[in-house]
C-alpha positions as CSV (number, residue, x, y, z in Angstrom):
1,M,-1.9,-20.1,-20.9
2,S,-5.5,-19.6,-19.7
3,I,-6.4,-19.4,-16.0
4,N,-9.7,-20.1,-14.4
5,S,-11.5,-17.6,-12.2
6,E,-10.3,-19.2,-9.0
7,E,-6.7,-19.1,-10.1
8,R,-7.1,-15.5,-11.3
9,K,-8.5,-14.5,-7.9
10,L,-5.6,-16.2,-6.1
11,I,-3.0,-14.4,-8.3
12,V,-4.7,-11.1,-7.9
13,N,-4.7,-11.4,-4.1
14,L,-1.1,-12.5,-4.2
15,E,-0.2,-9.4,-6.3
16,I,-2.1,-7.1,-3.8
17,D,-0.3,-8.7,-0.9
18,K,3.0,-8.2,-2.7
19,A,2.1,-4.5,-3.4
20,R,1.3,-3.8,0.2
21,K,4.3,-5.7,1.6
22,T,6.7,-4.0,-0.8
23,F,5.3,-0.6,0.2
24,S,5.6,-1.4,3.9
25,E,9.4,-1.9,3.4
26,I,9.8,1.8,2.5
27,E,9.8,3.1,6.1
28,V,12.8,1.0,7.1
29,L,14.6,2.2,4.0
30,R,13.6,5.8,4.7
31,Q,15.1,5.6,8.2
32,A,18.3,4.4,6.7
33,G,18.3,7.1,4.0
34,L,18.5,4.5,1.2
35,W,16.7,6.6,-1.5
36,D,17.7,4.5,-4.5
37,N,16.2,1.5,-2.8
38,I,13.1,3.5,-2.0
39,A,12.7,4.5,-5.6
40,N,12.9,0.8,-6.5
41,R,10.3,-0.3,-3.8
42,L,7.9,2.6,-4.8
43,Y,7.8,1.4,-8.3
44,Y,7.6,-2.3,-7.5
45,A,4.8,-1.7,-5.0
46,A,2.8,0.2,-7.7
47,F,3.7,-2.4,-10.3
48,H,2.3,-5.2,-8.3
49,A,-0.9,-3.2,-7.7
50,V,-1.2,-2.4,-11.4
51,S,-0.5,-6.1,-12.2
52,A,-3.3,-7.1,-9.9
53,L,-5.7,-4.8,-11.7
54,L,-4.6,-5.9,-15.2
55,I,-4.8,-9.6,-14.3
56,N,-8.1,-9.2,-12.6
57,D,-9.5,-7.7,-15.8
58,G,-8.1,-10.4,-18.0
59,H,-5.1,-8.4,-19.4
60,P,-1.9,-10.5,-19.3
61,V,1.1,-8.8,-17.8
62,G,4.3,-9.7,-19.7
63,T,6.7,-6.8,-19.3
64,H,7.1,-3.6,-17.2
65,Q,6.6,-1.5,-20.4
66,G,3.6,-3.6,-21.3
67,A,2.0,-2.9,-18.0
68,V,2.5,0.9,-18.5
69,V,1.0,0.7,-22.0
70,M,-2.0,-1.4,-20.9
71,L,-2.6,0.9,-17.8
72,H,-2.8,3.9,-20.2
73,Q,-4.8,2.0,-22.8
74,Y,-7.5,0.5,-20.6
75,Y,-7.7,2.8,-17.6
76,V,-6.3,6.3,-18.4
77,K,-7.7,6.7,-21.9
78,S,-11.1,5.6,-20.6
79,G,-11.0,8.1,-17.7
80,I,-10.9,5.4,-15.0
81,L,-7.6,6.8,-13.9
82,S,-6.5,10.4,-14.6
83,K,-3.8,11.4,-17.0
84,E,-1.8,12.6,-13.9
85,E,-2.1,9.1,-12.3
86,G,-0.9,7.5,-15.5
87,A,2.0,9.9,-15.8
88,F,2.8,9.3,-12.1
89,Y,3.1,5.6,-12.6
90,S,5.3,6.2,-15.7
91,Q,7.5,8.5,-13.6
92,L,7.9,5.9,-10.9
93,Q,9.1,3.4,-13.6
94,T,11.6,5.9,-15.0
95,M,12.9,6.8,-11.6
96,R,13.4,3.1,-10.7
97,E,15.1,2.4,-14.0
98,K,17.5,5.4,-13.5
99,S,18.3,4.5,-9.9
100,D,18.8,0.8,-10.7
101,Y,20.7,1.0,-14.0
102,N,22.4,4.4,-14.3
103,C,25.6,4.5,-12.4
104,T,25.7,8.4,-12.4
105,Y,22.1,8.8,-11.0
106,Y,21.3,8.6,-7.4
107,A,17.8,9.2,-6.2
108,T,17.6,11.9,-3.6
109,E,15.3,12.6,-0.7
110,E,13.9,15.6,-2.6
111,D,13.1,13.4,-5.6
112,T,11.8,10.5,-3.7
113,A,10.2,11.5,-0.3
114,P,7.2,13.4,-1.8
115,R,6.3,10.3,-3.9
116,I,5.9,8.0,-0.9
117,A,2.5,9.2,0.2
118,L,1.4,9.6,-3.5
119,T,2.4,6.0,-4.2
120,G,0.4,4.8,-1.2
121,T,-2.6,6.7,-2.5
122,F,-2.1,5.4,-6.0
123,I,-1.8,1.8,-4.9
124,E,-5.0,1.9,-2.8
125,K,-6.9,3.6,-5.7
126,V,-5.7,0.9,-8.1
127,I,-6.6,-1.9,-5.7
128,G,-10.0,-0.3,-5.2
129,L,-10.7,-0.6,-8.9
130,I,-10.6,-4.4,-8.6
131,K,-14.1,-5.8,-8.8
């Protein structure tokens, strides 16, 4: 399905709003000590920002793994984002998958808290790349 530029702009803005709203939920979860939930929200906030970037640039987002692959292919390999930023996004995805699906894994404050500010920075950088 093809979308026109007006529809694309609307979807990109909705993804950006979703990224920021999702990220804003983290403080409430932090106060409650819900680290698995924070791991989930960190990833999804970043995912919505990455989706906005990909959609803006005409790359269809179909799956979570596809978003990782395209982020690396179009933005990390070209040097727009650093290898560390690409790896960070992949780490968020892995942490979210483990906390959501692995009954023996529980995200801890030590694992998760340092990633909060880094995720906020990552999101704003990715959003800043949108033309």
